[in-house]
N, C-alpha and C positions, 0 to 999 in steps of 0.2 A: 504494500500500500504506500509506504513512504517513498520507495523508489519511483513508483508511478507519479506521485505528486512532485518529486524533485524533477523528473523528466518534463512534466507539464510546465513547471515553473520556469525551467530553462528555455523551453520552446516558446513560452509566452514572451520572455525577455527578447528572444531573437526576432519574433514576429512583430511585436509592438514597439520595441526599443526602450522599454522601461520595465521595472518590476511591478507586479500587481500591487494595487493600493490596499494593502492589508496591514493592520497594526496589531501587534501582539496583545495590547491592552483591551481589545474588544473580544479576545478569544473567550474570556470568562463568561461573557453574556451570550455568546453564540456557539460555544463548544470549544473543542481543542483547537490549537493552532493548525494542526493537520486538516481538520474539518473545514476551517475557514479558508485555508489555501486551496483545498480541493474544490470548494464551492465557487471561489472567485475565478480560478483558472478554468474550471469547467464551463462557466458562462462565457469566458472570453474565446474559447476555441470550439469549433464545431466538432461533433462526434462523427463516428463512422457512418451511422445511419443517415445523418444529414448530408455527408459527403456523397454517399451512394445516391441519395435522392437528387442531388444536383448534378451527378455525373452523366455526361453524354459522350459517347465515344466519337471522336473526331479524327479524320485522317490527317496524319502529320508527315508522312513520307510516301513515296511511290517507288516501286522497283520494276525495272524492265525485265520481262520474262522471255528469254530467248527461245525456250521450247514452245511457249505459248505462241510467240510470234510465228515460228515456223509452221505450227499446226494450222493457225488461222490463215496464213498465206496459202498453204496447200489447199485448204477448203475453198478459198476464194479464187484459186487458180491464178494467183498473181505472181509476177516475176520477182517483185521486191518484197521484203519483209514488211509486214504491217506493224505499225508502232502500237504495241500493247504494253500497258503498265498495270501494276497491281498496287492499289492503294492500301496502306496499312496505318494503324493508329497505335497510340500508347495508352496503357492503363497504369496510372501511377496513383496508388492509394496507400500511402505509407505514414507511419508515425501516429497511429490511432490506438496503440496499446493502452488499455485502461480507459478508453473513451468510446464505449458503446459497440465494440466489435462483437456481433452476435450472429447466430445462424440465420435468423429471419432477414437481417440486413444483408448477409452474404448471399442468400438465395435471391434477393432482389437484384443484387449486382449481376449474378449469373443470368437472370432472366433478361436484364437489359442488354447484356452482351449477346445473348442468343437472338434477340430481336433486332440487333443492329445491322445496318446494311454493310458495314465494314466487317468482313469476315476474317481478316488477318491482322496480327499484331506485330509491332516491332519490339516493343519493350513492355514487360510486365514487372512492375515493382510493387510488391506487397510487404516490404520490410517493416519491421518495428510495429507489428500489429498484434503480436501474441497469438498467432495462428498455431493450431495444433492438429493432431491426427484427423479429427472429424472434418477438417477443411480440405484434406488432401484430395478427395474425389472432385471437389469443385475446382481445385487448381488444375487437375488433370483435364477437366472439361474445357478450361480456358486454353490449356496448352495445345489442344487438338486444332486450334486455329493456326498454329505455327507462330513461334516467338523467336526473336533474334537475341534478346537480352532478358535474362530472368534473375530477379533479386528476391530471395526469400530469407534474407539475413534478419537477425534479431527477432526471432519468433520462438515458438515453443514446440517445434516438431520433434517428437521422439523418433527413435530409429525406424520402427515399422512404417510410420507415415512418410518419412523422408525416403526410405527405400522404395516405397510405392511410387513416389514421384520420379526418383532417379531412374528406375527400370523402364519407365515410359518415355524418357527423353529421346533415345535414338529413333523411335518410331514417330513420336509426336512432333519433335522439334529437331529434325536432322541438320538444320542450318543454324543451330544455336551458336552464338559467337561469344557470349559473356554469361557467366553463372556465378552467383554469390550465395553461399549457404552458411555463412559464418554465424556464430552466436546462437546456435540451436542445441538443445540437450542431446541430440543424436551424435554430437561430436565425441561423446564418451563411450560409444558403443562400437565394438570391433566389427559387428555385422554391417554397420553403415559404411565403415572404411573398406571392407571387402567388396561391398556392393559398388561403391564409388570407383574402386580400382578396376572393376569389370566393365563399368558403363562408360567412363570418361574416354577411354581409347576409341570408342565407337563414334564419338562426336568429333568428326574430322575438321569441322570449321571452328571449333572452340578456340578462342584467342586469349580470353581472360577467365580465370577461375579463382575463387576465394572460398576456402572452408578451413575449419579448424580440426586439429587432431589433439585430443586430450587424453590423459591417462590418470 
């Protein structure tokens, strides 16, 4: 609880440029200092549910698809390649640990992504949200769209959930370029390490990887 409050306090200072207007001498009337800080910072920053409510997937990049171009050109019996590009978007919902990350809000996010016209992603950043095993199937559902950059750092994934995600990467995201799995409890499990050792060599386009090994 105190770690969450400290994280929110620091994030408030970074976003607003000053510390919350909380005085220790009012704590006696309103509860403990921790409760006062939690209430003040909680009002200043939106929660995960509010962020999901406001979220709309927008295309941010486009990639030329050589294979698609050749196929379309052949179908149209053209001599030159047809200019075909694939629009992709970013999903960046990070830093909501302790601020309303719940399964109902998560399901609303998945539903929004399923209904979006943009079917491919460039970046998926769900770091610092406290996600754990029950969220793994939803992560896999998002990965089926294809992702180039994946950040699941600073979450609560135990070894089984993270192994479930890892084993799906070669099939779901063969063009993955960046992967960050740091600061998850799975780092203490040897099963996760063996799983990573078997999966990572299959990701031929992976350029950046970050994860911890702890004993």
